[in-house]
C-alpha positions as CSV (number, residue, x, y, z in Angstrom):
1,X,9.8,-32.2,49.7
2,X,10.4,-35.8,47.6
3,X,12.5,-38.3,49.6
4,X,13.7,-41.8,49.5
5,X,12.1,-43.9,52.5
6,X,13.6,-47.6,53.5
7,X,10.5,-49.6,55.3
8,X,12.4,-51.9,58.1
9,X,11.1,-54.9,59.0
10,X,11.4,-56.4,62.9
11,X,12.5,-60.2,63.8
12,X,12.5,-61.2,66.9
13,X,12.8,-57.9,68.3
14,X,15.6,-56.5,66.5
15,X,15.7,-54.8,63.0
16,X,15.8,-58.3,60.1
17,X,19.2,-58.9,58.8
18,X,17.5,-58.2,55.1
19,X,16.2,-54.9,56.0
20,X,19.9,-53.7,56.6
21,X,20.7,-54.9,52.4
22,X,17.4,-52.7,52.0
23,X,18.9,-49.8,53.7
24,X,22.0,-50.1,51.8
25,X,20.0,-50.1,48.5
26,X,18.7,-47.1,49.9
27,X,21.5,-45.2,50.6
28,X,22.6,-45.8,46.8
29,X,19.3,-44.5,45.9
30,X,19.6,-41.3,47.9
31,X,23.5,-40.9,46.3
32,X,22.5,-41.1,43.0
33,X,19.2,-38.9,43.4
34,X,20.3,-36.4,45.6
35,X,17.2,-37.1,47.8
36,X,17.2,-37.3,51.7
37,X,17.5,-41.0,52.8
38,X,15.1,-41.7,55.6
39,X,13.5,-44.8,57.6
40,X,10.2,-46.2,58.7
41,X,9.6,-48.6,61.9
42,X,6.3,-50.0,62.2
43,X,4.3,-52.2,64.8
44,X,3.2,-51.4,68.3
45,X,6.1,-50.5,70.3
46,X,9.4,-49.6,67.9
47,X,11.6,-47.5,70.5
48,X,13.9,-50.3,70.7
49,X,14.6,-50.7,67.0
50,X,15.1,-47.2,66.5
51,X,18.3,-47.1,68.6
52,X,19.8,-49.5,66.1
53,X,19.7,-47.0,63.9
54,X,21.7,-44.8,65.7
55,X,24.9,-44.8,63.8
56,X,23.2,-44.7,60.3
57,X,22.9,-41.0,59.7
58,X,19.9,-40.8,58.3
59,X,17.8,-37.5,58.3
60,X,14.7,-38.7,59.5
61,X,13.6,-41.8,61.6
62,X,9.5,-42.5,61.9
63,X,8.2,-45.0,64.1
64,X,4.7,-45.8,63.0
65,X,2.9,-47.5,66.1
66,X,-0.7,-48.2,67.3
67,X,-1.9,-51.1,69.2
68,X,-3.5,-52.9,66.0
69,X,0.2,-53.3,64.4
70,X,0.9,-56.4,66.4
71,X,0.2,-58.8,65.9
72,X,1.4,-58.3,62.2
73,X,-1.5,-58.2,59.4
74,X,-1.2,-57.1,56.0
75,X,-4.4,-55.0,56.4
76,X,-2.7,-53.1,59.3
77,X,0.6,-52.5,58.0
78,X,-1.0,-51.6,54.4
79,X,-3.4,-49.2,56.1
80,X,-0.8,-47.4,58.2
81,X,1.9,-47.0,55.7
82,X,-0.7,-45.6,53.3
83,X,-1.7,-42.9,56.1
84,X,1.9,-41.9,56.7
85,X,3.2,-42.1,52.7
86,X,0.5,-39.7,51.6
87,X,1.4,-37.1,54.1
88,X,5.1,-37.7,54.1
89,X,5.6,-37.6,49.9
90,X,7.9,-40.2,49.2
91,X,9.8,-40.8,45.6
92,X,11.0,-43.7,46.3
93,X,10.0,-46.1,49.1
94,X,12.8,-49.3,49.3
95,X,11.6,-52.7,50.8
96,X,13.4,-56.0,51.9
97,X,11.9,-58.5,49.7
98,X,10.5,-61.0,52.7
99,X,8.0,-63.0,52.4
100,X,6.0,-60.4,54.7
101,X,6.8,-57.7,52.2
102,X,4.9,-59.5,49.4
103,X,2.2,-60.0,51.3
104,X,1.5,-56.4,52.2
105,X,3.3,-54.5,50.2
106,X,1.6,-54.9,46.7
107,X,-2.0,-53.6,48.3
108,X,-0.1,-50.6,49.7
109,X,1.4,-49.9,46.1
110,X,-2.0,-50.3,44.3
111,X,-4.2,-48.5,47.3
112,X,-2.1,-45.5,46.0
113,X,-2.4,-45.8,42.3
114,X,1.1,-47.3,42.0
115,X,2.8,-51.0,41.6
116,X,5.8,-52.7,43.3
117,X,8.6,-53.3,41.4
118,X,9.8,-56.4,43.2
119,X,13.2,-58.4,43.7
120,X,15.6,-55.5,42.7
121,X,19.1,-56.7,42.4
122,X,20.9,-53.4,41.0
123,X,20.5,-49.6,40.8
124,X,22.0,-47.9,38.0
125,X,22.4,-44.2,37.3
126,X,19.8,-42.2,35.2
127,X,20.2,-43.1,31.5
128,X,19.7,-38.7,30.9
129,X,19.4,-35.8,33.0
130,X,15.6,-35.6,34.5
131,X,15.4,-39.3,34.2
132,X,14.7,-41.9,37.0
133,X,17.5,-44.2,38.1
134,X,17.1,-47.7,36.5
135,X,16.5,-50.5,38.1
136,X,17.5,-54.0,37.2
137,X,15.7,-57.2,37.6
138,X,16.4,-61.0,37.0
139,X,14.0,-62.9,34.8
140,X,14.2,-66.7,33.6
141,X,16.1,-67.9,36.6
142,X,18.7,-65.1,35.6
143,X,19.2,-66.0,32.2
144,X,17.8,-62.4,31.4
145,X,17.9,-58.9,33.1
146,X,15.4,-56.7,32.6
147,X,15.6,-52.7,33.2
148,X,12.5,-50.5,34.5
149,X,12.5,-46.9,35.3
150,X,9.9,-45.6,37.0
151,X,7.7,-42.4,35.6
152,X,4.8,-40.3,36.9
153,X,4.3,-38.5,40.0
154,X,3.6,-41.1,42.2
155,X,6.0,-43.0,44.5
156,X,7.9,-46.0,43.3
157,X,7.7,-48.8,45.4
158,X,10.7,-51.3,45.2
159,X,11.9,-54.4,47.3
160,X,15.3,-55.5,46.8
161,X,16.9,-59.0,46.5
162,X,18.2,-60.9,49.4
163,X,22.2,-60.4,48.8
164,X,22.0,-58.1,46.4
165,X,23.2,-54.9,48.2
166,X,25.6,-55.4,51.2
167,X,24.2,-54.2,54.6
168,X,26.0,-51.0,55.1
169,X,28.7,-50.1,58.1
170,X,28.6,-47.5,60.5
171,X,27.7,-44.0,58.8
172,X,29.6,-41.0,60.0
173,X,27.5,-38.5,62.1
174,X,24.4,-39.3,64.3
175,X,21.2,-40.1,63.4
176,X,17.9,-38.2,63.4
177,X,15.7,-38.4,66.9
178,X,13.2,-40.5,65.6
179,X,9.5,-39.4,65.3
180,X,6.1,-41.1,66.1
181,X,3.5,-41.6,63.6
182,X,0.0,-42.5,64.9
183,X,-1.7,-43.7,62.5
184,X,-5.8,-43.9,62.6
185,X,-7.0,-47.9,62.6
186,X,-10.1,-49.4,64.0
187,X,-10.5,-53.0,64.7
188,X,-13.2,-53.4,61.6
189,X,-10.7,-52.5,59.3
190,X,-8.3,-55.5,59.9
191,X,-10.1,-58.1,58.1
192,X,-7.5,-60.7,57.8
193,X,-6.5,-63.0,60.8
194,X,-2.6,-63.5,61.8
195,X,-1.5,-67.2,61.5
196,X,1.7,-68.4,62.8
197,X,4.6,-66.6,60.9
198,X,6.5,-68.4,58.1
199,X,9.3,-71.0,59.2
200,X,11.3,-72.6,57.0
201,X,11.8,-76.2,57.7
202,X,14.0,-77.1,60.8
203,X,16.5,-78.5,58.6
204,X,16.9,-75.6,56.4
205,X,21.0,-73.9,56.3
206,X,19.8,-69.9,57.0
207,X,22.9,-69.6,54.3
208,X,22.3,-65.9,54.1
209,X,23.3,-65.1,57.5
210,X,26.6,-67.1,57.1
211,X,29.9,-64.6,57.2
212,X,32.1,-67.7,55.1
213,X,30.7,-69.9,52.6
214,X,33.0,-72.4,50.8
215,X,31.0,-73.8,47.6
216,X,31.0,-76.9,45.3
217,X,30.4,-77.3,42.0
218,X,31.1,-79.8,39.4
219,X,34.7,-79.5,39.4
220,X,34.5,-81.9,42.7
221,X,33.6,-84.7,40.3
222,X,31.8,-87.3,43.0
223,X,30.5,-87.0,46.4
224,X,32.8,-88.9,47.8
225,X,35.2,-86.1,47.2
226,X,33.2,-83.8,49.3
227,X,35.0,-84.3,52.7
228,X,38.2,-82.7,51.5
229,X,35.8,-79.3,51.1
230,X,34.3,-79.8,54.1
231,X,37.6,-79.9,56.0
232,X,38.4,-76.4,54.5
233,X,34.9,-75.3,55.5
234,X,35.3,-76.6,59.1
235,X,39.1,-74.4,59.6
236,X,37.3,-71.6,58.1
237,X,34.2,-71.8,60.4
238,X,32.6,-71.5,57.0
239,X,29.2,-73.1,55.7
240,X,29.2,-75.9,52.9
241,X,27.2,-74.8,50.2
242,X,26.9,-75.7,46.4
243,X,25.8,-74.8,42.7
244,X,22.4,-76.1,41.3
245,X,24.0,-79.7,39.7
246,X,25.3,-81.1,42.8
247,X,22.2,-80.4,44.6
248,X,20.2,-82.0,41.9
249,X,22.5,-84.9,42.0
250,X,21.9,-85.2,45.6
251,X,25.2,-84.8,46.6
252,X,24.3,-81.9,49.1
253,X,20.7,-81.3,50.1
254,X,18.9,-78.4,48.3
255,X,19.0,-76.0,51.5
256,X,22.8,-75.9,50.4
257,X,22.1,-74.4,46.9
258,X,23.1,-70.9,46.3
259,X,21.9,-69.6,43.1
260,X,18.7,-68.0,41.6
261,X,16.6,-71.1,42.5
262,X,18.5,-71.1,45.3
263,X,19.3,-68.9,48.2
264,X,21.2,-65.7,47.8
265,X,24.1,-64.8,49.7
266,X,26.5,-61.9,50.3
267,X,29.1,-63.3,53.2
268,X,32.3,-61.9,54.2
269,X,34.3,-64.8,52.0
270,X,32.8,-66.9,49.4
271,X,35.2,-69.6,48.2
272,X,34.1,-71.0,45.0
273,X,35.5,-74.6,44.2
274,X,35.1,-76.0,40.9
275,X,32.3,-73.9,40.2
276,X,32.6,-72.2,36.7
277,X,29.9,-69.1,37.2
278,X,26.9,-69.5,35.4
279,X,24.7,-66.4,35.5
280,X,22.2,-68.7,37.6
281,X,25.0,-68.8,40.4
282,X,26.3,-65.5,40.0
283,X,23.0,-64.4,40.6
284,X,23.0,-65.7,44.1
285,X,26.5,-64.7,45.4
286,X,28.2,-61.8,43.3
287,X,27.5,-59.6,46.3
288,X,30.1,-61.3,48.5
289,X,32.5,-58.8,50.1
290,X,35.2,-61.0,48.7
291,X,35.4,-63.9,46.3
292,X,38.0,-66.4,46.0
293,X,37.4,-68.6,42.7
294,X,39.6,-72.3,42.2
295,X,39.0,-73.5,38.7
296,X,41.0,-75.2,36.1
297,X,39.7,-73.4,33.2
298,X,41.1,-69.9,32.4
299,X,38.2,-68.8,31.1
300,X,35.5,-69.7,33.6
301,X,32.9,-66.7,34.1
302,X,33.5,-67.0,38.0
303,X,36.7,-65.0,37.3
304,X,35.4,-62.2,35.9
305,X,33.6,-61.3,39.4
306,X,36.1,-63.0,41.6
307,X,38.7,-60.7,43.9
308,X,41.2,-63.6,43.8
309,X,41.9,-66.5,41.4
310,X,43.9,-69.6,41.4
311,X,43.7,-71.7,37.9
312,X,44.4,-75.1,39.0
313,X,43.3,-78.7,40.2
314,X,41.3,-77.9,43.2
315,X,42.5,-81.5,44.5
316,X,45.8,-80.1,45.0
317,X,44.7,-76.4,45.5
318,X,42.1,-77.1,48.4
319,X,44.7,-79.3,50.7
320,X,47.2,-77.0,50.5
321,X,44.7,-73.8,51.6
322,X,43.8,-76.2,54.6
323,X,46.8,-76.5,55.4
324,X,47.8,-73.0,55.3
325,X,44.2,-72.1,57.4
326,X,45.4,-74.7,59.9
327,X,48.9,-73.4,60.7
328,X,47.5,-69.6,60.9
329,X,45.3,-70.2,63.7
330,X,47.7,-72.8,65.5
């Protein structure tokens, strides 16, 4: 029976944050197609990870386990997942768009005579009955959107961009008991040798994991004005971020940039100060749960996606917001 499968990735003994966003995309795809939603865990020992899925109301959870799957190698993961998916008859396979997935998933898709549709930011309903859903990718740094449909009998492999889908809350109903799938692997089949996992520099800020973000744009006018916004970020326990012009000017480091050429984020609260909302910036933050925008221009594109908008001078609004937050926290 055709199904939707989400391949979840492990980081430091836990399900990686971006995997939860892939699960959200898989759930949306399941609702659009009427297909059951299932999850795959892969590694040498995945019992602890399976326990994290107890409140996600999945029809099936499968643990693909073998000693040769730790440490990670692209050969091991591609071979093991190929064996499983040839027996599971998936219609859609969803991955988080991580460095690890980019390493092995194209090879897995090729082994199954398919292609990987990477960095999906949106899933739209089928245009007509019998068609597949439409998958949207950003092109030319967000200036254009490409729309794709899967045709043919084989499985559709896709990965989802960080921040494009909100991680799911707990779902009603218990999750199915996890089954174990033991792939047949031999050491001679593992041609690659594992190196150190990719790590960003120690100074890099992980905005993707921040629950609250205060972000600034051209409206800040000068680097000397940043402390005004930093105070608001501090009282909100938020990370400070920026649009590309601010980072290009050297006012904030590149690891603080949000957008198509920076980080993609989906915090609970995103405060956009003096940001017009060009598509390149929206690509990186539109999945935020609550967007508050402050801009002097009532026609600024940021107001089209904002949950709350304030048309005004940020140099008047920000101090007032800061004092309001301080009074609430007292």
